[in-house]
BAGU-949228 format. One record per residue (C-alpha): x, y, z; residue number from 1. Coordinates in steps of 0.001 Angstrom, whole numbers, plus 500000, padded with zeros to 6 digits. Layout:
BEGIN
<rec xx="X" yy="Y" zz="Z" rolo="NUM"/>
...
***
This chain:
BEGIN
<rec xx="277555" yy="931647" zz="563183" rolo="1"/>
<rec xx="279924" yy="933073" zz="560565" rolo="2"/>
<rec xx="282994" yy="930933" zz="559926" rolo="3"/>
<rec xx="286414" yy="932528" zz="559474" rolo="4"/>
<rec xx="289032" yy="931175" zz="557131" rolo="5"/>
<rec xx="292016" yy="931813" zz="554922" rolo="6"/>
<rec xx="292336" yy="931665" zz="551156" rolo="7"/>
<rec xx="295216" yy="929264" zz="550624" rolo="8"/>
<rec xx="296576" yy="931372" zz="547773" rolo="9"/>
<rec xx="298073" yy="933434" zz="550610" rolo="10"/>
<rec xx="300484" yy="930517" zz="551140" rolo="11"/>
<rec xx="301274" yy="929890" zz="547462" rolo="12"/>
<rec xx="304864" yy="931034" zz="547947" rolo="13"/>
<rec xx="305643" yy="928260" zz="550437" rolo="14"/>
<rec xx="307619" yy="925305" zz="549118" rolo="15"/>
<rec xx="305305" yy="922858" zz="550861" rolo="16"/>
<rec xx="302578" yy="920435" zz="549887" rolo="17"/>
<rec xx="298966" yy="921474" zz="550265" rolo="18"/>
<rec xx="298628" yy="919021" zz="553138" rolo="19"/>
<rec xx="301504" yy="920729" zz="554934" rolo="20"/>
<rec xx="299899" yy="924118" zz="554360" rolo="21"/>
<rec xx="296547" yy="922994" zz="555745" rolo="22"/>
<rec xx="298320" yy="921631" zz="558819" rolo="23"/>
<rec xx="299820" yy="925073" zz="559358" rolo="24"/>
<rec xx="296314" yy="926562" zz="559209" rolo="25"/>
<rec xx="295066" yy="923936" zz="561653" rolo="26"/>
<rec xx="297420" yy="925403" zz="564268" rolo="27"/>
<rec xx="295623" yy="928777" zz="564057" rolo="28"/>
<rec xx="292203" yy="930040" zz="565095" rolo="29"/>
<rec xx="290832" yy="929829" zz="561549" rolo="30"/>
<rec xx="287800" yy="927578" zz="561161" rolo="31"/>
<rec xx="288552" yy="926586" zz="557607" rolo="32"/>
<rec xx="290221" yy="927117" zz="554275" rolo="33"/>
<rec xx="289305" yy="928226" zz="550790" rolo="34"/>
<rec xx="291177" yy="926419" zz="548032" rolo="35"/>
<rec xx="292931" yy="927860" zz="544987" rolo="36"/>
<rec xx="293407" yy="924452" zz="543400" rolo="37"/>
<rec xx="294500" yy="921275" zz="545166" rolo="38"/>
<rec xx="298081" yy="921215" zz="543831" rolo="39"/>
<rec xx="298040" yy="917555" zz="542843" rolo="40"/>
<rec xx="296854" yy="916357" zz="546253" rolo="41"/>
<rec xx="294777" yy="913207" zz="546524" rolo="42"/>
<rec xx="291180" yy="914315" zz="547263" rolo="43"/>
<rec xx="290479" yy="911430" zz="549652" rolo="44"/>
<rec xx="293651" yy="912113" zz="551616" rolo="45"/>
<rec xx="292897" yy="915824" zz="551661" rolo="46"/>
<rec xx="289371" yy="915199" zz="552961" rolo="47"/>
<rec xx="290702" yy="912971" zz="555720" rolo="48"/>
<rec xx="293379" yy="915487" zz="556632" rolo="49"/>
<rec xx="290855" yy="918331" zz="556856" rolo="50"/>
<rec xx="288584" yy="916226" zz="559054" rolo="51"/>
<rec xx="291461" yy="915255" zz="561330" rolo="52"/>
<rec xx="292565" yy="918898" zz="561564" rolo="53"/>
<rec xx="289022" yy="920117" zz="562231" rolo="54"/>
<rec xx="289077" yy="922470" zz="559246" rolo="55"/>
<rec xx="286034" yy="923324" zz="557159" rolo="56"/>
<rec xx="286339" yy="923368" zz="553351" rolo="57"/>
<rec xx="284742" yy="926802" zz="552974" rolo="58"/>
<rec xx="285042" yy="927135" zz="549212" rolo="59"/>
<rec xx="287244" yy="926626" zz="546178" rolo="60"/>
<rec xx="288377" yy="929006" zz="543464" rolo="61"/>
<rec xx="288057" yy="927226" zz="540119" rolo="62"/>
<rec xx="288927" yy="928734" zz="536742" rolo="63"/>
<rec xx="285828" yy="928947" zz="534545" rolo="64"/>
<rec xx="287564" yy="927356" zz="531557" rolo="65"/>
<rec xx="288657" yy="924409" zz="533700" rolo="66"/>
<rec xx="285173" yy="924030" zz="535130" rolo="67"/>
<rec xx="283557" yy="923985" zz="531696" rolo="68"/>
<rec xx="286167" yy="921747" zz="530054" rolo="69"/>
<rec xx="286468" yy="919182" zz="532860" rolo="70"/>
<rec xx="283179" yy="919615" zz="534688" rolo="71"/>
<rec xx="282643" yy="916055" zz="535924" rolo="72"/>
<rec xx="286191" yy="915683" zz="537239" rolo="73"/>
<rec xx="286098" yy="919042" zz="539041" rolo="74"/>
<rec xx="282765" yy="918246" zz="540657" rolo="75"/>
<rec xx="283912" yy="914795" zz="541731" rolo="76"/>
<rec xx="287145" yy="916174" zz="543190" rolo="77"/>
<rec xx="285464" yy="918783" zz="545349" rolo="78"/>
<rec xx="282585" yy="916491" zz="546297" rolo="79"/>
<rec xx="285171" yy="914049" zz="547634" rolo="80"/>
<rec xx="286828" yy="916827" zz="549633" rolo="81"/>
<rec xx="283427" yy="917878" zz="550999" rolo="82"/>
<rec xx="283587" yy="921305" zz="549392" rolo="83"/>
<rec xx="280347" yy="922161" zz="547606" rolo="84"/>
<rec xx="280879" yy="925914" zz="547192" rolo="85"/>
<rec xx="282832" yy="926821" zz="544070" rolo="86"/>
<rec xx="283909" yy="930343" zz="543152" rolo="87"/>
<rec xx="284830" yy="931839" zz="539787" rolo="88"/>
<rec xx="287914" yy="933812" zz="540853" rolo="89"/>
<rec xx="288394" yy="935908" zz="537749" rolo="90"/>
<rec xx="286979" yy="936668" zz="534310" rolo="91"/>
<rec xx="288357" yy="938291" zz="531177" rolo="92"/>
<rec xx="288485" yy="942040" zz="531988" rolo="93"/>
<rec xx="287623" yy="942907" zz="528376" rolo="94"/>
<rec xx="284161" yy="941432" zz="528895" rolo="95"/>
<rec xx="283353" yy="944217" zz="531357" rolo="96"/>
<rec xx="283992" yy="946990" zz="528846" rolo="97"/>
<rec xx="280621" yy="946658" zz="527079" rolo="98"/>
<rec xx="277048" yy="945812" zz="528031" rolo="99"/>
<rec xx="277067" yy="942927" zz="525555" rolo="100"/>
<rec xx="280240" yy="941528" zz="527116" rolo="101"/>
<rec xx="278833" yy="941805" zz="530625" rolo="102"/>
<rec xx="275586" yy="940109" zz="529624" rolo="103"/>
<rec xx="277477" yy="937270" zz="527935" rolo="104"/>
<rec xx="279663" yy="936772" zz="531029" rolo="105"/>
<rec xx="276625" yy="936770" zz="533308" rolo="106"/>
<rec xx="274823" yy="934169" zz="531215" rolo="107"/>
<rec xx="277891" yy="931942" zz="530964" rolo="108"/>
<rec xx="278341" yy="931950" zz="534736" rolo="109"/>
<rec xx="274602" yy="931580" zz="535347" rolo="110"/>
<rec xx="274465" yy="928490" zz="533109" rolo="111"/>
<rec xx="277231" yy="926909" zz="535176" rolo="112"/>
<rec xx="275450" yy="927832" zz="538407" rolo="113"/>
<rec xx="272271" yy="926121" zz="537206" rolo="114"/>
<rec xx="274174" yy="922978" zz="536271" rolo="115"/>
<rec xx="276078" yy="922950" zz="539552" rolo="116"/>
<rec xx="272902" yy="923472" zz="541572" rolo="117"/>
<rec xx="271554" yy="920286" zz="540038" rolo="118"/>
<rec xx="274612" yy="918503" zz="541409" rolo="119"/>
<rec xx="274297" yy="920006" zz="544883" rolo="120"/>
<rec xx="276859" yy="922795" zz="544487" rolo="121"/>
<rec xx="276741" yy="926561" zz="544938" rolo="122"/>
<rec xx="278589" yy="928902" zz="542561" rolo="123"/>
<rec xx="279755" yy="932418" zz="543435" rolo="124"/>
<rec xx="281743" yy="935117" zz="541649" rolo="125"/>
<rec xx="284749" yy="936912" zz="543168" rolo="126"/>
<rec xx="285355" yy="940517" zz="542154" rolo="127"/>
<rec xx="288629" yy="942172" zz="541288" rolo="128"/>
<rec xx="288975" yy="945839" zz="540260" rolo="129"/>
<rec xx="288115" yy="945819" zz="536580" rolo="130"/>
<rec xx="284416" yy="945100" zz="537147" rolo="131"/>
<rec xx="283889" yy="948594" zz="538588" rolo="132"/>
<rec xx="284520" yy="950577" zz="535421" rolo="133"/>
<rec xx="281681" yy="952955" zz="534456" rolo="134"/>
<rec xx="279145" yy="951452" zz="532086" rolo="135"/>
<rec xx="276283" yy="953790" zz="531263" rolo="136"/>
<rec xx="274811" yy="955216" zz="534448" rolo="137"/>
<rec xx="276197" yy="952412" zz="536625" rolo="138"/>
<rec xx="279310" yy="950293" zz="536946" rolo="139"/>
<rec xx="279897" yy="947169" zz="534927" rolo="140"/>
<rec xx="279629" yy="945226" zz="538188" rolo="141"/>
<rec xx="276097" yy="946546" zz="538805" rolo="142"/>
<rec xx="275048" yy="945571" zz="535284" rolo="143"/>
<rec xx="276678" yy="942187" zz="535734" rolo="144"/>
<rec xx="274876" yy="941428" zz="538989" rolo="145"/>
<rec xx="271562" yy="942553" zz="537495" rolo="146"/>
<rec xx="271968" yy="939952" zz="534757" rolo="147"/>
<rec xx="273107" yy="937069" zz="536955" rolo="148"/>
<rec xx="270766" yy="934209" zz="537749" rolo="149"/>
<rec xx="269600" yy="934246" zz="541371" rolo="150"/>
<rec xx="271506" yy="930987" zz="541849" rolo="151"/>
<rec xx="274832" yy="932832" zz="541540" rolo="152"/>
<rec xx="276259" yy="934206" zz="544766" rolo="153"/>
<rec xx="278900" yy="936869" zz="545280" rolo="154"/>
<rec xx="282222" yy="936803" zz="547051" rolo="155"/>
<rec xx="283108" yy="940437" zz="547713" rolo="156"/>
<rec xx="286805" yy="941271" zz="547974" rolo="157"/>
<rec xx="286878" yy="944360" zz="550176" rolo="158"/>
<rec xx="290394" yy="945518" zz="549275" rolo="159"/>
<rec xx="289927" yy="945144" zz="545531" rolo="160"/>
<rec xx="286653" yy="947045" zz="545707" rolo="161"/>
<rec xx="288228" yy="949858" zz="547721" rolo="162"/>
<rec xx="291207" yy="950028" zz="545349" rolo="163"/>
<rec xx="288729" yy="950463" zz="542492" rolo="164"/>
<rec xx="287180" yy="953484" zz="544227" rolo="165"/>
<rec xx="284214" yy="951680" zz="545755" rolo="166"/>
<rec xx="283007" yy="951735" zz="549360" rolo="167"/>
<rec xx="283125" yy="948049" zz="550340" rolo="168"/>
<rec xx="280702" yy="948538" zz="553235" rolo="169"/>
<rec xx="278158" yy="950124" zz="550907" rolo="170"/>
<rec xx="278734" yy="947278" zz="548456" rolo="171"/>
<rec xx="278172" yy="944675" zz="551156" rolo="172"/>
<rec xx="274941" yy="946360" zz="552179" rolo="173"/>
<rec xx="273705" yy="946888" zz="548606" rolo="174"/>
<rec xx="274128" yy="943252" zz="547648" rolo="175"/>
<rec xx="273389" yy="941734" zz="551046" rolo="176"/>
<rec xx="270945" yy="939220" zz="549563" rolo="177"/>
<rec xx="273549" yy="937904" zz="547093" rolo="178"/>
<rec xx="276711" yy="937646" zz="549178" rolo="179"/>
<rec xx="277796" yy="934221" zz="550443" rolo="180"/>
<rec xx="281447" yy="934867" zz="551185" rolo="181"/>
<rec xx="283580" yy="937923" zz="551961" rolo="182"/>
<rec xx="287262" yy="938208" zz="551217" rolo="183"/>
<rec xx="288494" yy="940472" zz="553966" rolo="184"/>
<rec xx="291470" yy="942176" zz="552352" rolo="185"/>
<rec xx="293088" yy="945539" zz="552944" rolo="186"/>
<rec xx="294563" yy="947877" zz="550330" rolo="187"/>
<rec xx="296416" yy="951086" zz="549661" rolo="188"/>
<rec xx="295116" yy="952724" zz="546523" rolo="189"/>
<rec xx="298337" yy="954548" zz="545605" rolo="190"/>
<rec xx="299864" yy="951665" zz="543640" rolo="191"/>
<rec xx="298972" yy="948503" zz="541726" rolo="192"/>
<rec xx="301452" yy="946651" zz="543936" rolo="193"/>
<rec xx="299389" yy="947446" zz="547047" rolo="194"/>
<rec xx="296040" yy="946057" zz="545903" rolo="195"/>
<rec xx="296454" yy="943757" zz="548886" rolo="196"/>
<rec xx="298399" yy="944675" zz="552015" rolo="197"/>
<rec xx="298318" yy="943248" zz="555519" rolo="198"/>
<rec xx="295118" yy="943844" zz="557460" rolo="199"/>
<rec xx="295154" yy="947265" zz="559175" rolo="200"/>
<rec xx="298040" yy="948459" zz="556974" rolo="201"/>
<rec xx="295716" yy="950055" zz="554430" rolo="202"/>
<rec xx="292583" yy="952111" zz="553901" rolo="203"/>
<rec xx="289716" yy="949648" zz="554372" rolo="204"/>
<rec xx="287448" yy="950074" zz="557393" rolo="205"/>
<rec xx="287857" yy="946437" zz="558342" rolo="206"/>
<rec xx="285676" yy="946498" zz="561457" rolo="207"/>
<rec xx="282807" yy="948077" zz="559507" rolo="208"/>
<rec xx="283193" yy="945454" zz="556767" rolo="209"/>
<rec xx="283064" yy="942647" zz="559316" rolo="210"/>
<rec xx="279945" yy="944148" zz="560927" rolo="211"/>
<rec xx="278257" yy="944455" zz="557554" rolo="212"/>
<rec xx="279225" yy="940895" zz="556638" rolo="213"/>
<rec xx="277879" yy="939530" zz="559908" rolo="214"/>
<rec xx="274650" yy="941544" zz="559548" rolo="215"/>
<rec xx="274289" yy="940177" zz="556026" rolo="216"/>
<rec xx="274587" yy="936641" zz="557357" rolo="217"/>
<rec xx="277408" yy="935502" zz="555096" rolo="218"/>
<rec xx="278634" yy="931936" zz="555354" rolo="219"/>
<rec xx="282265" yy="932883" zz="555897" rolo="220"/>
<rec xx="284713" yy="935765" zz="556158" rolo="221"/>
<rec xx="287950" yy="934754" zz="554484" rolo="222"/>
<rec xx="291324" yy="936425" zz="554930" rolo="223"/>
<rec xx="293660" yy="936779" zz="551988" rolo="224"/>
<rec xx="296904" yy="938572" zz="551253" rolo="225"/>
<rec xx="297384" yy="937945" zz="547559" rolo="226"/>
<rec xx="300564" yy="940037" zz="547296" rolo="227"/>
<rec xx="302465" yy="938775" zz="550308" rolo="228"/>
<rec xx="306203" yy="938112" zz="550175" rolo="229"/>
<rec xx="306070" yy="936478" zz="553619" rolo="230"/>
<rec xx="303399" yy="933770" zz="553590" rolo="231"/>
<rec xx="304106" yy="932504" zz="557092" rolo="232"/>
<rec xx="304101" yy="936033" zz="558473" rolo="233"/>
<rec xx="300837" yy="936786" zz="556687" rolo="234"/>
<rec xx="299261" yy="933630" zz="558088" rolo="235"/>
<rec xx="300323" yy="934669" zz="561578" rolo="236"/>
<rec xx="299142" yy="938244" zz="561065" rolo="237"/>
<rec xx="295773" yy="937123" zz="559734" rolo="238"/>
<rec xx="295423" yy="934716" zz="562631" rolo="239"/>
<rec xx="295932" yy="937574" zz="565076" rolo="240"/>
<rec xx="293720" yy="940066" zz="563223" rolo="241"/>
<rec xx="290654" yy="938370" zz="561779" rolo="242"/>
<rec xx="289451" yy="936417" zz="564831" rolo="243"/>
<rec xx="289499" yy="939639" zz="566890" rolo="244"/>
<rec xx="287676" yy="941586" zz="564198" rolo="245"/>
<rec xx="285068" yy="938846" zz="563886" rolo="246"/>
<rec xx="284181" yy="938721" zz="567601" rolo="247"/>
***
């Protein structure tokens, strides 16, 4: 069964502790959360709070520089929380301008995935828009995936892909054997400020994306509104929208 969750970056604008934010999520129909850092929270307390709330730790976005520089501490933190799926949320866009840059990025991420696998963790990569620039006869994203180790999964952000001129359903189908997580986001492609909008307020065929994700057998479909000015409203909207889409 595919879990549904929320990327906690959606709630970054709230002047609350991470524990308070997770308690808000616990009052919804979401099965779990994806972290964007733990905001100084105590990992043991966070693990206990998640267990008490019945929330799954679906994944965690971790900056690649932080992961490389403080590997043991990052691994220990998320092992304590019970979250063994880490995600590289972003990479230097300049790397995707040349084949050499793409290959270097792929090897750097692959090396981390191999190390993490030895410690019982899974590593995935989350796309933005810049990966879909043309590179030869393909996109930089295609070249990137071709050079990734099989141990690296993908977290497809549907809105970002659509905003970059891609068909997210086609992308989900093309890389069905690599996708672990799906960020179900909506977009309007007329402005940089509308990379993310509320679900059903944009151009993404959300129902088709959910069907493709379920057919692919992803671990989780995760809602995010990375541009929200109303975190509580976005949480409520996502809670109404995603569970119905995922039926």
